[in-house]
N, C-alpha and C positions, 0 to 999 in steps of 0.2 A: 504570117504565119508557114509559108512556103519554107522559110528557113525552118521553122519547127517540124514540118513534115520531111523535109532533107534529112533532118539530125536523126528522126527516128526512124528512117529508112536505112539510114548508115548504122546507127545504133544495132538495130532490127538484124540486119545482115551479119555485123560482127559477132552478136549473141548467137546467132544460129549456129553461123560456122563453128565458133568455140562449142558450142552444146553438142552438134554431130561429130564434131574430131574426138570430143572427150568421151562421148559414147561409144564408137568406133574404136577408138584405144583401149576402152574399158572391155570391150567384147574381144578385141583382139587377145590381150593381156591374159584376161581371164581363161580362154578358150587355149591359149598357149601353155598357160600353167595348168591346165586339167590334163590336156595332151601328156605334157614332159613329165610331169608325176605319173602318170598310169605307165610311160615307158621307164619308169627309175631314174630320170635325171631331173628331180624337183629344182624348180628355182625357189628360192628362198625370199625373194624379194617382191614376188608379184601381189600379195596379199596385202603388204602394205601400200604398195604404190597404188593397187586397184580401189583401196579405201580412200586413198587421196584424190585419186581421180573422180571418184564417186563424191566426194565432198565439194569439188570442183564443179562438178556436171549439177550439185544441188546448188549451190550458191549462183552461179551464172544462170542457171535455169530460173530461179527465182527473180532475177534482174530482168530475164525476159518476160515472164508472167507479169511484171509490172509495167513492162513497156505493152502489153497486148490488154493491160487493164483486166487482167484475169486472176487480179490478185489483192483482196482487202478492199473490195469498191464500195460497199454501201449504197449501191444505185437505188434499190428500192425504198430504203430508209430515206434517203433525199428525196426522192421523187413523192413521198408521202407527206413530207414536212410542209409545213405551211410555207409560202412562198419567200417568206421574210427569213426562214432559218435555211433555207436550201445555200446559199453560196456560204454562209458562215460554216455549215456542217461540212462542205466539201474542203473549205481551207483550214478547219479545224483536223480534218482527219489527214489531209496532207502534212500538217505539222507534224501532227502525231508521228506519222508515218517516216516522215523525213527524220525528224528527231530520234526517232528508235534508231534507223539504218544509219543517222549519222553518228550515232554513238558507238553503234557497231563497228563502223569503218574507223574511228579513232581508236578505240580499244584494240579492234585489230591490227592497226599499225603500230599501237604500242606493244604488243604480243609479238608481232614480227620483229620489231627492233630489239626487246629482249632476249628473245631465244632465236633471233636470226642467225648466229654462228653457230648453234648446236647442230649435229648432225644425226642424219636417220640411222635407225639401229642397222637394218639391212642394207643398207645403200649410204657409206658415208661420205661419197664425196656430195650428196644433195644436202642442204641446209634445211632446217625447220623453216626459216624464213620463205624460202620458196614455197616449202607444202603449204604453208599458210596463208600465203599471200593471197589466195583466191578472196579469204572472207573480206579484208577492207577494200579492195579493188569492186568485188562485186557489190558489196553493199553502197560504194560510194556510185556505182552505175545504177542501182537499184534506186538512191536518189535522185540521178539524173531522170531517169525512166519516169518516175513519178512528176517531175517537173516538165517534162517535155509533154505529158499526158494531161497537165493540170489545165491548161485552158480548155480542152476538150470537156473536160468533167464538168468544169464551172460554166460553159456555154449548157451544156444537159441540164445542170441545176437552176440556170435562169429560165430554160424552157418548161423546167419541171417534168423531164422525160427522164423515164429511168434508162439507164446503160444497156445496151444490146448485149445480154449474156447468152454467146451461143451454146454454152452446154446445157443450160435450163430450156432453151427451145429446141435443142435436139431432142432432150428426155422428154418433152411436152409434147413435141410431134413424134415422137414414137408411140405415143399412147395411142 
């Protein structure tokens, strides 16, 4: 169990670092693009790169959400299910999520392999493979996050406890 906690901390740290870095890069790039456009010297590639960075932020953010158990959990459904169905529901959900993300990772790699040598329009030195690489990598990290949190979800299902939902608690606490 200590190994799982260490792996989760390491993955969380990596995903947070990537996410913050991407968010910072987008902010700097868009601000520079706007300022340079106002000064009459626009950079033609900033919007294409900003779009790619935003897609990367979305994919890696989804993997972080899975690790933080803020993604597709169904804890109330599991908690309300009869005791004999709780664990199978958690396993079925995990199988669906991992299967879907596994397919996305697989087809993402296929896309990268097919389009990998194509070049971006505004930055011909950058390949489409690099720009699309976040899809299969983040999908694989999403699966890893699901597997790292599965023991916790199974323990909750066995206890019949709904997972702690920070967002719902904070909204209900504000009322």
